[in-house]
C-alpha positions in Angstrom: 65.2 105.3 109.7 64.8 101.8 107.4 67.5 99.7 106.6 69.1 100.4 103.0 68.8 97.8 100.4 72.5 96.9 100.5 72.2 96.5 104.4 69.4 93.9 103.8 71.3 92.2 101.3 74.4 91.7 103.3 72.5 90.9 106.6 70.9 87.9 105.0 74.5 86.1 104.5 75.2 83.6 106.9 78.1 84.2 109.1 78.1 87.9 108.7 78.8 89.8 111.7 75.7 91.6 112.8 76.9 95.4 112.7 77.2 94.6 108.7 77.3 97.7 106.7 76.6 100.0 109.5 80.2 100.2 110.5 81.3 101.5 106.8 82.0 105.0 106.0 80.1 106.8 103.4 82.7 106.4 100.7 82.8 102.6 101.5 79.1 102.5 101.5 79.1 104.2 98.2 81.8 101.8 96.7 79.7 98.8 98.0 76.4 100.0 96.6 78.4 100.3 93.1 79.8 97.0 93.4 76.6 95.1 94.0 74.7 96.8 91.4 77.1 95.2 89.0 77.1 91.6 90.3 74.5 89.1 90.4 72.7 88.9 93.6 73.7 85.1 94.0 77.3 86.0 93.9 77.4 88.3 96.9 78.3 86.4 99.6 80.4 86.8 102.7 83.5 85.6 101.4 82.6 87.9 98.4 82.5 90.9 100.5 85.7 90.1 102.4 87.7 89.4 99.1 86.4 92.6 97.4 86.9 94.7 100.6 90.2 93.5 101.2 91.6 94.0 97.7 90.2 97.6 97.6 91.0 98.8 101.3 94.1 96.5 102.6 96.9 96.9 100.6 99.6 93.6 100.4 102.3 95.8 101.9 100.1 96.1 104.9 99.5 92.5 105.0 102.9 91.8 104.8 104.0 94.3 107.5 101.3 92.8 110.0 102.6 89.2 109.0 106.5 90.1 110.0 105.2 91.8 113.1 103.2 88.8 114.0 106.2 86.6 113.4 108.4 88.6 115.2 106.2 88.3 118.4 107.9 87.0 121.5 
């Protein structure tokens, strides 16, 4: 089984973890393919992926809660 085109694109990005898109769920994988089909290839960087992924899948409420938990560590 070969790599999908989006896996090939993302794995060429420096500082990208080796697991890349292989760990994404089917739904997330479809979201990613749709996203990169609308964006010029030169804009698809690791930072771009992180920003879009966080915006789509990690709510501000979750981030706020984790920051609060971190600050309350003893």
